[in-house]
PDB file with SEQRES, HELIX, SHEET and CRYST1 records, atoms N, CA, C and O in Angstrom:
SEQRES   1 A   83  MET VAL ASN PHE ASP TYR LEU TYR ASN PRO ALA ALA ALA          
SEQRES   2 A   83  LYS SER LEU PHE ASN ARG ASN TYR PHE VAL ASP LYS LYS          
SEQRES   3 A   83  LEU GLY PHE GLN VAL ILE GLU ASN GLY THR ILE LEU PRO          
SEQRES   4 A   83  TYR LYS LYS MET ILE ASP ASP LYS SER THR LYS ASP GLY          
SEQRES   5 A   83  TRP GLY PHE GLY GLY ILE LEU ASP SER SER GLY ASN PHE          
SEQRES   6 A   83  ILE LYS SER SER HIS VAL GLN ASP GLY ALA GLY GLU SER          
SEQRES   7 A   83  TYR THR PRO PRO PRO                                          
HELIX    1 AA1 PRO A   10  PHE A   17  1                                   8    
HELIX    2 AA2 LYS A   67  SER A   69  5                                   3    
SHEET    1 AA1 2 THR A  36  LYS A  42  0                                        
SHEET    2 AA1 2 GLY A  54  LEU A  59 -1                                        
CRYST1    1.000    1.000    1.000  90.00  90.00  90.00 P 1           1          
ATOM      1  N   MET A   1     318.678 106.067  42.670  1.00  0.00           N  
ATOM      2  CA  MET A   1     319.042 104.689  42.907  1.00  0.00           C  
ATOM      3  C   MET A   1     320.088 104.267  41.889  1.00  0.00           C  
ATOM      4  O   MET A   1     319.902 104.463  40.688  1.00  0.00           O  
ATOM      5  N   VAL A   2     321.175 103.693  42.355  1.00  0.00           N  
ATOM      6  CA  VAL A   2     322.254 103.248  41.484  1.00  0.00           C  
ATOM      7  C   VAL A   2     322.255 101.722  41.444  1.00  0.00           C  
ATOM      8  O   VAL A   2     322.173 101.063  42.480  1.00  0.00           O  
ATOM      9  N   ASN A   3     322.349 101.166  40.229  1.00  0.00           N  
ATOM     10  CA  ASN A   3     322.372  99.716  40.062  1.00  0.00           C  
ATOM     11  C   ASN A   3     323.814  99.225  40.133  1.00  0.00           C  
ATOM     12  O   ASN A   3     324.615  99.511  39.243  1.00  0.00           O  
ATOM     13  N   PHE A   4     324.141  98.492  41.183  1.00  0.00           N  
ATOM     14  CA  PHE A   4     325.493  97.966  41.393  1.00  0.00           C  
ATOM     15  C   PHE A   4     325.625  96.507  40.947  1.00  0.00           C  
ATOM     16  O   PHE A   4     326.673  95.897  41.158  1.00  0.00           O  
ATOM     17  N   ASP A   5     324.586  95.939  40.338  1.00  0.00           N  
ATOM     18  CA  ASP A   5     324.557  94.512  40.035  1.00  0.00           C  
ATOM     19  C   ASP A   5     325.675  94.049  39.107  1.00  0.00           C  
ATOM     20  O   ASP A   5     326.124  92.908  39.221  1.00  0.00           O  
ATOM     21  N   TYR A   6     326.131  94.884  38.207  1.00  0.00           N  
ATOM     22  CA  TYR A   6     327.087  94.444  37.191  1.00  0.00           C  
ATOM     23  C   TYR A   6     328.504  94.942  37.437  1.00  0.00           C  
ATOM     24  O   TYR A   6     329.345  94.879  36.540  1.00  0.00           O  
ATOM     25  N   LEU A   7     328.774  95.425  38.613  1.00  0.00           N  
ATOM     26  CA  LEU A   7     330.112  95.900  38.942  1.00  0.00           C  
ATOM     27  C   LEU A   7     330.966  94.774  39.497  1.00  0.00           C  
ATOM     28  O   LEU A   7     330.456  93.857  40.141  1.00  0.00           O  
ATOM     29  N   TYR A   8     332.265  94.844  39.246  1.00  0.00           N  
ATOM     30  CA  TYR A   8     333.199  93.838  39.746  1.00  0.00           C  
ATOM     31  C   TYR A   8     333.251  93.837  41.270  1.00  0.00           C  
ATOM     32  O   TYR A   8     333.265  92.775  41.892  1.00  0.00           O  
ATOM     33  N   ASN A   9     333.278  95.031  41.874  1.00  0.00           N  
ATOM     34  CA  ASN A   9     333.356  95.148  43.325  1.00  0.00           C  
ATOM     35  C   ASN A   9     332.292  96.137  43.815  1.00  0.00           C  
ATOM     36  O   ASN A   9     332.597  97.308  44.043  1.00  0.00           O  
ATOM     37  N   PRO A  10     331.063  95.681  43.975  1.00  0.00           N  
ATOM     38  CA  PRO A  10     329.975  96.584  44.367  1.00  0.00           C  
ATOM     39  C   PRO A  10     330.206  97.282  45.703  1.00  0.00           C  
ATOM     40  O   PRO A  10     329.793  98.429  45.872  1.00  0.00           O  
ATOM     41  N   ALA A  11     330.856  96.616  46.655  1.00  0.00           N  
ATOM     42  CA  ALA A  11     331.085  97.232  47.968  1.00  0.00           C  
ATOM     43  C   ALA A  11     331.981  98.461  47.848  1.00  0.00           C  
ATOM     44  O   ALA A  11     331.733  99.478  48.496  1.00  0.00           O  
ATOM     45  N   ALA A  12     333.019  98.368  47.023  1.00  0.00           N  
ATOM     46  CA  ALA A  12     333.923  99.508  46.827  1.00  0.00           C  
ATOM     47  C   ALA A  12     333.193 100.657  46.134  1.00  0.00           C  
ATOM     48  O   ALA A  12     333.393 101.822  46.479  1.00  0.00           O  
ATOM     49  N   ALA A  13     332.350 100.328  45.162  1.00  0.00           N  
ATOM     50  CA  ALA A  13     331.611 101.365  44.446  1.00  0.00           C  
ATOM     51  C   ALA A  13     330.620 102.065  45.377  1.00  0.00           C  
ATOM     52  O   ALA A  13     330.455 103.283  45.297  1.00  0.00           O  
ATOM     53  N   LYS A  14     329.972 101.320  46.244  1.00  0.00           N  
ATOM     54  CA  LYS A  14     329.010 101.924  47.164  1.00  0.00           C  
ATOM     55  C   LYS A  14     329.683 102.943  48.072  1.00  0.00           C  
ATOM     56  O   LYS A  14     329.115 103.997  48.357  1.00  0.00           O  
ATOM     57  N   SER A  15     330.894 102.630  48.527  1.00  0.00           N  
ATOM     58  CA  SER A  15     331.595 103.582  49.389  1.00  0.00           C  
ATOM     59  C   SER A  15     331.940 104.870  48.630  1.00  0.00           C  
ATOM     60  O   SER A  15     331.938 105.953  49.215  1.00  0.00           O  
ATOM     61  N   LEU A  16     332.234 104.754  47.336  1.00  0.00           N  
ATOM     62  CA  LEU A  16     332.536 105.944  46.532  1.00  0.00           C  
ATOM     63  C   LEU A  16     331.298 106.810  46.320  1.00  0.00           C  
ATOM     64  O   LEU A  16     331.390 108.038  46.319  1.00  0.00           O  
ATOM     65  N   PHE A  17     330.149 106.179  46.143  1.00  0.00           N  
ATOM     66  CA  PHE A  17     328.915 106.935  45.940  1.00  0.00           C  
ATOM     67  C   PHE A  17     328.443 107.607  47.220  1.00  0.00           C  
ATOM     68  O   PHE A  17     327.707 108.592  47.164  1.00  0.00           O  
ATOM     69  N   ASN A  18     328.856 107.090  48.371  1.00  0.00           N  
ATOM     70  CA  ASN A  18     328.420 107.658  49.639  1.00  0.00           C  
ATOM     71  C   ASN A  18     329.348 108.751  50.169  1.00  0.00           C  
ATOM     72  O   ASN A  18     329.075 109.332  51.219  1.00  0.00           O  
ATOM     73  N   ARG A  19     330.433 109.035  49.463  1.00  0.00           N  
ATOM     74  CA  ARG A  19     331.372 110.075  49.889  1.00  0.00           C  
ATOM     75  C   ARG A  19     330.829 111.468  49.592  1.00  0.00           C  
ATOM     76  O   ARG A  19     330.013 111.664  48.692  1.00  0.00           O  
ATOM     77  N   ASN A  20     331.302 112.415  50.366  1.00  0.00           N  
ATOM     78  CA  ASN A  20     331.008 113.809  50.096  1.00  0.00           C  
ATOM     79  C   ASN A  20     332.198 114.392  49.332  1.00  0.00           C  
ATOM     80  O   ASN A  20     333.300 114.476  49.875  1.00  0.00           O  
ATOM     81  N   TYR A  21     331.987 114.789  48.095  1.00  0.00           N  
ATOM     82  CA  TYR A  21     333.060 115.299  47.257  1.00  0.00           C  
ATOM     83  C   TYR A  21     333.115 116.816  47.219  1.00  0.00           C  
ATOM     84  O   TYR A  21     333.805 117.383  46.371  1.00  0.00           O  
ATOM     85  N   PHE A  22     332.413 117.480  48.107  1.00  0.00           N  
ATOM     86  CA  PHE A  22     332.401 118.936  48.146  1.00  0.00           C  
ATOM     87  C   PHE A  22     333.783 119.465  48.542  1.00  0.00           C  
ATOM     88  O   PHE A  22     334.363 119.014  49.530  1.00  0.00           O  
ATOM     89  N   VAL A  23     334.298 120.406  47.784  1.00  0.00           N  
ATOM     90  CA  VAL A  23     335.578 121.036  48.083  1.00  0.00           C  
ATOM     91  C   VAL A  23     335.298 122.504  48.384  1.00  0.00           C  
ATOM     92  O   VAL A  23     334.756 123.226  47.547  1.00  0.00           O  
ATOM     93  N   ASP A  24     335.667 122.931  49.568  1.00  0.00           N  
ATOM     94  CA  ASP A  24     335.403 124.295  49.990  1.00  0.00           C  
ATOM     95  C   ASP A  24     336.638 125.157  49.734  1.00  0.00           C  
ATOM     96  O   ASP A  24     337.380 125.486  50.659  1.00  0.00           O  
ATOM     97  N   LYS A  25     336.849 125.518  48.464  1.00  0.00           N  
ATOM     98  CA  LYS A  25     337.974 126.367  48.079  1.00  0.00           C  
ATOM     99  C   LYS A  25     337.433 127.597  47.379  1.00  0.00           C  
ATOM    100  O   LYS A  25     336.439 127.538  46.656  1.00  0.00           O  
ATOM    101  N   LYS A  26     338.098 128.697  47.606  1.00  0.00           N  
ATOM    102  CA  LYS A  26     337.728 129.912  46.899  1.00  0.00           C  
ATOM    103  C   LYS A  26     338.369 129.855  45.513  1.00  0.00           C  
ATOM    104  O   LYS A  26     339.582 129.681  45.391  1.00  0.00           O  
ATOM    105  N   LEU A  27     337.563 129.999  44.488  1.00  0.00           N  
ATOM    106  CA  LEU A  27     338.065 129.954  43.123  1.00  0.00           C  
ATOM    107  C   LEU A  27     338.480 131.345  42.667  1.00  0.00           C  
ATOM    108  O   LEU A  27     337.985 132.350  43.177  1.00  0.00           O  
ATOM    109  N   GLY A  28     339.372 131.393  41.725  1.00  0.00           N  
ATOM    110  CA  GLY A  28     339.822 132.669  41.199  1.00  0.00           C  
ATOM    111  C   GLY A  28     340.406 132.490  39.809  1.00  0.00           C  
ATOM    112  O   GLY A  28     340.365 131.400  39.238  1.00  0.00           O  
ATOM    113  N   PHE A  29     340.938 133.547  39.284  1.00  0.00           N  
ATOM    114  CA  PHE A  29     341.584 133.484  37.979  1.00  0.00           C  
ATOM    115  C   PHE A  29     342.697 134.509  37.923  1.00  0.00           C  
ATOM    116  O   PHE A  29     342.783 135.407  38.761  1.00  0.00           O  
ATOM    117  N   GLN A  30     343.533 134.363  36.938  1.00  0.00           N  
ATOM    118  CA  GLN A  30     344.679 135.246  36.761  1.00  0.00           C  
ATOM    119  C   GLN A  30     344.818 135.517  35.268  1.00  0.00           C  
ATOM    120  O   GLN A  30     344.690 134.594  34.464  1.00  0.00           O  
ATOM    121  N   VAL A  31     345.075 136.749  34.886  1.00  0.00           N  
ATOM    122  CA  VAL A  31     345.293 137.098  33.490  1.00  0.00           C  
ATOM    123  C   VAL A  31     346.797 137.157  33.256  1.00  0.00           C  
ATOM    124  O   VAL A  31     347.512 137.899  33.929  1.00  0.00           O  
ATOM    125  N   ILE A  32     347.262 136.374  32.303  1.00  0.00           N  
ATOM    126  CA  ILE A  32     348.690 136.336  31.952  1.00  0.00           C  
ATOM    127  C   ILE A  32     348.822 136.898  30.537  1.00  0.00           C  
ATOM    128  O   ILE A  32     348.440 136.247  29.564  1.00  0.00           O  
ATOM    129  N   GLU A  33     349.359 138.094  30.433  1.00  0.00           N  
ATOM    130  CA  GLU A  33     349.555 138.717  29.121  1.00  0.00           C  
ATOM    131  C   GLU A  33     350.689 138.012  28.374  1.00  0.00           C  
ATOM    132  O   GLU A  33     351.757 137.776  28.939  1.00  0.00           O  
ATOM    133  N   ASN A  34     350.454 137.680  27.115  1.00  0.00           N  
ATOM    134  CA  ASN A  34     351.449 137.041  26.247  1.00  0.00           C  
ATOM    135  C   ASN A  34     352.049 135.781  26.881  1.00  0.00           C  
ATOM    136  O   ASN A  34     353.247 135.526  26.759  1.00  0.00           O  
ATOM    137  N   GLY A  35     351.213 135.009  27.549  1.00  0.00           N  
ATOM    138  CA  GLY A  35     351.676 133.772  28.173  1.00  0.00           C  
ATOM    139  C   GLY A  35     351.821 132.658  27.156  1.00  0.00           C  
ATOM    140  O   GLY A  35     351.299 132.733  26.044  1.00  0.00           O  
ATOM    141  N   THR A  36     352.537 131.627  27.560  1.00  0.00           N  
ATOM    142  CA  THR A  36     352.722 130.438  26.742  1.00  0.00           C  
ATOM    143  C   THR A  36     352.171 129.238  27.501  1.00  0.00           C  
ATOM    144  O   THR A  36     352.544 128.998  28.649  1.00  0.00           O  
ATOM    145  N   ILE A  37     351.286 128.489  26.858  1.00  0.00           N  
ATOM    146  CA  ILE A  37     350.722 127.301  27.484  1.00  0.00           C  
ATOM    147  C   ILE A  37     351.598 126.110  27.130  1.00  0.00           C  
ATOM    148  O   ILE A  37     351.833 125.822  25.957  1.00  0.00           O  
ATOM    149  N   LEU A  38     352.078 125.421  28.161  1.00  0.00           N  
ATOM    150  CA  LEU A  38     352.852 124.200  27.971  1.00  0.00           C  
ATOM    151  C   LEU A  38     351.930 123.018  28.225  1.00  0.00           C  
ATOM    152  O   LEU A  38     351.533 122.792  29.368  1.00  0.00           O  
ATOM    153  N   PRO A  39     351.578 122.257  27.196  1.00  0.00           N  
ATOM    154  CA  PRO A  39     350.692 121.111  27.392  1.00  0.00           C  
ATOM    155  C   PRO A  39     351.325 120.073  28.319  1.00  0.00           C  
ATOM    156  O   PRO A  39     352.545 120.014  28.470  1.00  0.00           O  
ATOM    157  N   TYR A  40     350.471 119.261  28.932  1.00  0.00           N  
ATOM    158  CA  TYR A  40     350.929 118.187  29.803  1.00  0.00           C  
ATOM    159  C   TYR A  40     351.899 117.295  29.046  1.00  0.00           C  
ATOM    160  O   TYR A  40     351.652 116.933  27.896  1.00  0.00           O  
ATOM    161  N   LYS A  41     352.987 116.946  29.683  1.00  0.00           N  
ATOM    162  CA  LYS A  41     354.000 116.106  29.046  1.00  0.00           C  
ATOM    163  C   LYS A  41     354.639 115.240  30.117  1.00  0.00           C  
ATOM    164  O   LYS A  41     355.064 115.744  31.157  1.00  0.00           O  
ATOM    165  N   LYS A  42     354.707 113.953  29.872  1.00  0.00           N  
ATOM    166  CA  LYS A  42     355.381 113.050  30.796  1.00  0.00           C  
ATOM    167  C   LYS A  42     356.870 113.151  30.512  1.00  0.00           C  
ATOM    168  O   LYS A  42     357.310 112.917  29.387  1.00  0.00           O  
ATOM    169  N   MET A  43     357.647 113.499  31.536  1.00  0.00           N  
ATOM    170  CA  MET A  43     359.085 113.695  31.327  1.00  0.00           C  
ATOM    171  C   MET A  43     359.880 112.656  32.103  1.00  0.00           C  
ATOM    172  O   MET A  43     359.731 112.511  33.316  1.00  0.00           O  
ATOM    173  N   ILE A  44     360.714 111.950  31.388  1.00  0.00           N  
ATOM    174  CA  ILE A  44     361.633 111.001  32.011  1.00  0.00           C  
ATOM    175  C   ILE A  44     362.991 111.239  31.359  1.00  0.00           C  
ATOM    176  O   ILE A  44     363.183 110.963  30.175  1.00  0.00           O  
ATOM    177  N   ASP A  45     363.924 111.754  32.146  1.00  0.00           N  
ATOM    178  CA  ASP A  45     365.284 111.958  31.640  1.00  0.00           C  
ATOM    179  C   ASP A  45     366.262 112.000  32.805  1.00  0.00           C  
ATOM    180  O   ASP A  45     365.855 111.951  33.966  1.00  0.00           O  
ATOM    181  N   ASP A  46     367.540 112.090  32.499  1.00  0.00           N  
ATOM    182  CA  ASP A  46     368.576 112.075  33.533  1.00  0.00           C  
ATOM    183  C   ASP A  46     368.579 113.341  34.381  1.00  0.00           C  
ATOM    184  O   ASP A  46     369.004 113.305  35.535  1.00  0.00           O  
ATOM    185  N   LYS A  47     368.115 114.459  33.830  1.00  0.00           N  
ATOM    186  CA  LYS A  47     368.156 115.735  34.539  1.00  0.00           C  
ATOM    187  C   LYS A  47     366.973 115.903  35.486  1.00  0.00           C  
ATOM    188  O   LYS A  47     367.036 116.701  36.421  1.00  0.00           O  
ATOM    189  N   SER A  48     365.909 115.166  35.253  1.00  0.00           N  
ATOM    190  CA  SER A  48     364.692 115.337  36.047  1.00  0.00           C  
ATOM    191  C   SER A  48     364.818 114.632  37.389  1.00  0.00           C  
ATOM    192  O   SER A  48     365.254 113.483  37.459  1.00  0.00           O  
ATOM    193  N   THR A  49     364.433 115.327  38.448  1.00  0.00           N  
ATOM    194  CA  THR A  49     364.431 114.720  39.779  1.00  0.00           C  
ATOM    195  C   THR A  49     363.094 114.059  40.052  1.00  0.00           C  
ATOM    196  O   THR A  49     362.927 113.389  41.071  1.00  0.00           O  
ATOM    197  N   LYS A  50     362.146 114.240  39.153  1.00  0.00           N  
ATOM    198  CA  LYS A  50     360.805 113.703  39.334  1.00  0.00           C  
ATOM    199  C   LYS A  50     360.430 112.836  38.143  1.00  0.00           C  
ATOM    200  O   LYS A  50     359.431 113.106  37.476  1.00  0.00           O  
ATOM    201  N   ASP A  51     361.210 111.804  37.865  1.00  0.00           N  
ATOM    202  CA  ASP A  51     360.958 110.953  36.705  1.00  0.00           C  
ATOM    203  C   ASP A  51     359.526 110.449  36.671  1.00  0.00           C  
ATOM    204  O   ASP A  51     358.988 109.976  37.671  1.00  0.00           O  
ATOM    205  N   GLY A  52     358.927 110.562  35.501  1.00  0.00           N  
ATOM    206  CA  GLY A  52     357.590 110.057  35.301  1.00  0.00           C  
ATOM    207  C   GLY A  52     356.480 111.028  35.653  1.00  0.00           C  
ATOM    208  O   GLY A  52     355.317 110.748  35.363  1.00  0.00           O  
ATOM    209  N   TRP A  53     356.791 112.144  36.259  1.00  0.00           N  
ATOM    210  CA  TRP A  53     355.764 113.109  36.610  1.00  0.00           C  
ATOM    211  C   TRP A  53     355.350 113.884  35.375  1.00  0.00           C  
ATOM    212  O   TRP A  53     356.127 114.030  34.431  1.00  0.00           O  
ATOM    213  N   GLY A  54     354.141 114.372  35.386  1.00  0.00           N  
ATOM    214  CA  GLY A  54     353.682 115.187  34.278  1.00  0.00           C  
ATOM    215  C   GLY A  54     354.063 116.632  34.480  1.00  0.00           C  
ATOM    216  O   GLY A  54     353.841 117.200  35.550  1.00  0.00           O  
ATOM    217  N   PHE A  55     354.628 117.220  33.466  1.00  0.00           N  
ATOM    218  CA  PHE A  55     355.039 118.611  33.526  1.00  0.00           C  
ATOM    219  C   PHE A  55     354.145 119.403  32.577  1.00  0.00           C  
ATOM    220  O   PHE A  55     353.615 118.859  31.609  1.00  0.00           O  
ATOM    221  N   GLY A  56     353.988 120.662  32.860  1.00  0.00           N  
ATOM    222  CA  GLY A  56     353.177 121.522  32.017  1.00  0.00           C  
ATOM    223  C   GLY A  56     352.583 122.644  32.836  1.00  0.00           C  
ATOM    224  O   GLY A  56     352.642 122.623  34.066  1.00  0.00           O  
ATOM    225  N   GLY A  57     352.015 123.616  32.165  1.00  0.00           N  
ATOM    226  CA  GLY A  57     351.433 124.760  32.845  1.00  0.00           C  
ATOM    227  C   GLY A  57     351.537 125.991  31.957  1.00  0.00           C  
ATOM    228  O   GLY A  57     351.423 125.895  30.735  1.00  0.00           O  
ATOM    229  N   ILE A  58     351.752 127.140  32.571  1.00  0.00           N  
ATOM    230  CA  ILE A  58     351.801 128.401  31.826  1.00  0.00           C  
ATOM    231  C   ILE A  58     353.063 129.174  32.180  1.00  0.00           C  
ATOM    232  O   ILE A  58     353.459 129.239  33.344  1.00  0.00           O  
ATOM    233  N   LEU A  59     353.689 129.758  31.164  1.00  0.00           N  
ATOM    234  CA  LEU A  59     354.825 130.661  31.341  1.00  0.00           C  
ATOM    235  C   LEU A  59     354.344 132.078  31.060  1.00  0.00           C  
ATOM    236  O   LEU A  59     353.530 132.296  30.162  1.00  0.00           O  
ATOM    237  N   ASP A  60     354.849 133.047  31.832  1.00  0.00           N  
ATOM    238  CA  ASP A  60     354.504 134.436  31.530  1.00  0.00           C  
ATOM    239  C   ASP A  60     355.376 134.926  30.376  1.00  0.00           C  
ATOM    240  O   ASP A  60     356.179 134.164  29.836  1.00  0.00           O  
ATOM    241  N   SER A  61     355.222 136.190  29.999  1.00  0.00           N  
ATOM    242  CA  SER A  61     355.947 136.719  28.838  1.00  0.00           C  
ATOM    243  C   SER A  61     357.461 136.736  29.040  1.00  0.00           C  
ATOM    244  O   SER A  61     358.206 136.821  28.064  1.00  0.00           O  
ATOM    245  N   SER A  62     357.932 136.657  30.291  1.00  0.00           N  
ATOM    246  CA  SER A  62     359.372 136.614  30.562  1.00  0.00           C  
ATOM    247  C   SER A  62     359.902 135.192  30.654  1.00  0.00           C  
ATOM    248  O   SER A  62     361.095 134.993  30.882  1.00  0.00           O  
ATOM    249  N   GLY A  63     359.031 134.196  30.481  1.00  0.00           N  
ATOM    250  CA  GLY A  63     359.459 132.806  30.555  1.00  0.00           C  
ATOM    251  C   GLY A  63     359.437 132.222  31.952  1.00  0.00           C  
ATOM    252  O   GLY A  63     359.947 131.125  32.175  1.00  0.00           O  
ATOM    253  N   ASN A  64     358.843 132.954  32.909  1.00  0.00           N  
ATOM    254  CA  ASN A  64     358.745 132.454  34.284  1.00  0.00           C  
ATOM    255  C   ASN A  64     357.525 131.551  34.420  1.00  0.00           C  
ATOM    256  O   ASN A  64     356.449 131.874  33.918  1.00  0.00           O  
ATOM    257  N   PHE A  65     357.694 130.421  35.098  1.00  0.00           N  
ATOM    258  CA  PHE A  65     356.602 129.474  35.303  1.00  0.00           C  
ATOM    259  C   PHE A  65     355.603 130.037  36.309  1.00  0.00           C  
ATOM    260  O   PHE A  65     355.998 130.497  37.380  1.00  0.00           O  
ATOM    261  N   ILE A  66     354.325 130.005  35.979  1.00  0.00           N  
ATOM    262  CA  ILE A  66     353.255 130.443  36.871  1.00  0.00           C  
ATOM    263  C   ILE A  66     352.904 129.252  37.758  1.00  0.00           C  
ATOM    264  O   ILE A  66     352.294 128.287  37.296  1.00  0.00           O  
ATOM    265  N   LYS A  67     353.285 129.322  39.018  1.00  0.00           N  
ATOM    266  CA  LYS A  67     353.152 128.183  39.928  1.00  0.00           C  
ATOM    267  C   LYS A  67     351.711 127.696  40.061  1.00  0.00           C  
ATOM    268  O   LYS A  67     351.479 126.494  40.193  1.00  0.00           O  
ATOM    269  N   SER A  68     350.751 128.599  40.030  1.00  0.00           N  
ATOM    270  CA  SER A  68     349.351 128.200  40.185  1.00  0.00           C  
ATOM    271  C   SER A  68     348.795 127.490  38.954  1.00  0.00           C  
ATOM    272  O   SER A  68     347.639 127.065  38.963  1.00  0.00           O  
ATOM    273  N   SER A  69     349.594 127.353  37.895  1.00  0.00           N  
ATOM    274  CA  SER A  69     349.113 126.721  36.666  1.00  0.00           C  
ATOM    275  C   SER A  69     349.557 125.269  36.540  1.00  0.00           C  
ATOM    276  O   SER A  69     349.354 124.653  35.494  1.00  0.00           O  
ATOM    277  N   HIS A  70     350.154 124.720  37.577  1.00  0.00           N  
ATOM    278  CA  HIS A  70     350.636 123.346  37.462  1.00  0.00           C  
ATOM    279  C   HIS A  70     349.499 122.391  37.122  1.00  0.00           C  
ATOM    280  O   HIS A  70     348.342 122.621  37.475  1.00  0.00           O  
ATOM    281  N   VAL A  71     349.853 121.325  36.434  1.00  0.00           N  
ATOM    282  CA  VAL A  71     348.863 120.382  35.936  1.00  0.00           C  
ATOM    283  C   VAL A  71     348.265 119.557  37.076  1.00  0.00           C  
ATOM    284  O   VAL A  71     347.054 119.344  37.120  1.00  0.00           O  
ATOM    285  N   GLN A  72     349.106 119.097  37.989  1.00  0.00           N  
ATOM    286  CA  GLN A  72     348.662 118.324  39.145  1.00  0.00           C  
ATOM    287  C   GLN A  72     349.267 118.954  40.381  1.00  0.00           C  
ATOM    288  O   GLN A  72     350.307 119.608  40.300  1.00  0.00           O  
ATOM    289  N   ASP A  73     348.625 118.766  41.529  1.00  0.00           N  
ATOM    290  CA  ASP A  73     349.187 119.318  42.762  1.00  0.00           C  
ATOM    291  C   ASP A  73     350.597 118.794  42.975  1.00  0.00           C  
ATOM    292  O   ASP A  73     350.818 117.584  43.021  1.00  0.00           O  
ATOM    293  N   GLY A  74     351.551 119.712  43.107  1.00  0.00           N  
ATOM    294  CA  GLY A  74     352.924 119.344  43.370  1.00  0.00           C  
ATOM    295  C   GLY A  74     353.676 118.799  42.178  1.00  0.00           C  
ATOM    296  O   GLY A  74     354.815 118.355  42.324  1.00  0.00           O  
ATOM    297  N   ALA A  75     353.077 118.820  41.009  1.00  0.00           N  
ATOM    298  CA  ALA A  75     353.733 118.232  39.850  1.00  0.00           C  
ATOM    299  C   ALA A  75     353.746 119.196  38.681  1.00  0.00           C  
ATOM    300  O   ALA A  75     353.238 118.871  37.608  1.00  0.00           O  
ATOM    301  N   GLY A  76     354.307 120.354  38.863  1.00  0.00           N  
ATOM    302  CA  GLY A  76     354.339 121.311  37.776  1.00  0.00           C  
ATOM    303  C   GLY A  76     355.714 121.918  37.626  1.00  0.00           C  
ATOM    304  O   GLY A  76     356.289 122.430  38.586  1.00  0.00           O  
ATOM    305  N   GLU A  77     356.226 121.859  36.440  1.00  0.00           N  
ATOM    306  CA  GLU A  77     357.480 122.517  36.094  1.00  0.00           C  
ATOM    307  C   GLU A  77     357.405 122.849  34.622  1.00  0.00           C  
ATOM    308  O   GLU A  77     356.605 122.282  33.877  1.00  0.00           O  
ATOM    309  N   SER A  78     358.251 123.776  34.218  1.00  0.00           N  
ATOM    310  CA  SER A  78     358.267 124.121  32.799  1.00  0.00           C  
ATOM    311  C   SER A  78     359.230 123.209  32.064  1.00  0.00           C  
ATOM    312  O   SER A  78     360.053 122.524  32.670  1.00  0.00           O  
ATOM    313  N   TYR A  79     359.110 123.215  30.760  1.00  0.00           N  
ATOM    314  CA  TYR A  79     360.044 122.508  29.899  1.00  0.00           C  
ATOM    315  C   TYR A  79     360.194 123.334  28.640  1.00  0.00           C  
ATOM    316  O   TYR A  79     359.373 124.212  28.374  1.00  0.00           O  
ATOM    317  N   THR A  80     361.212 123.070  27.874  1.00  0.00           N  
ATOM    318  CA  THR A  80     361.440 123.809  26.644  1.00  0.00           C  
ATOM    319  C   THR A  80     360.653 123.139  25.530  1.00  0.00           C  
ATOM    320  O   THR A  80     360.957 122.013  25.138  1.00  0.00           O  
ATOM    321  N   PRO A  81     359.638 123.834  25.018  1.00  0.00           N  
ATOM    322  CA  PRO A  81     358.826 123.220  23.953  1.00  0.00           C  
ATOM    323  C   PRO A  81     359.632 123.118  22.662  1.00  0.00           C  
ATOM    324  O   PRO A  81     360.539 123.917  22.430  1.00  0.00           O  
ATOM    325  N   PRO A  82     359.304 122.134  21.819  1.00  0.00           N  
ATOM    326  CA  PRO A  82     360.008 122.026  20.549  1.00  0.00           C  
ATOM    327  C   PRO A  82     359.682 123.215  19.643  1.00  0.00           C  
ATOM    328  O   PRO A  82     358.598 123.788  19.753  1.00  0.00           O  
ATOM    329  N   PRO A  83     360.596 123.594  18.756  1.00  0.00           N  
ATOM    330  CA  PRO A  83     360.347 124.759  17.879  1.00  0.00           C  
ATOM    331  C   PRO A  83     359.242 124.516  16.886  1.00  0.00           C  
ATOM    332  O   PRO A  83     358.923 125.398  16.090  1.00  0.00           O  
TER     333      PRO A  83                                                      
END                                                                             
């Protein structure tokens, strides 16, 4: 039983509690030898076509971005980390 008495919008909260959040995806993993982790970073500049999107993920040892490592769906690109 969930107490909705002190919520600003109890009707909206009830709909969220009644949802099915099950995701039927096959999980996996990938080993990246000598990879570089690029932390999430909000990028806004003249060169970016996706201003305000978060960039980050993993680069392999050759500097290639691992597409499956993007931070958010559709929002992953590499950037040059500071030295």
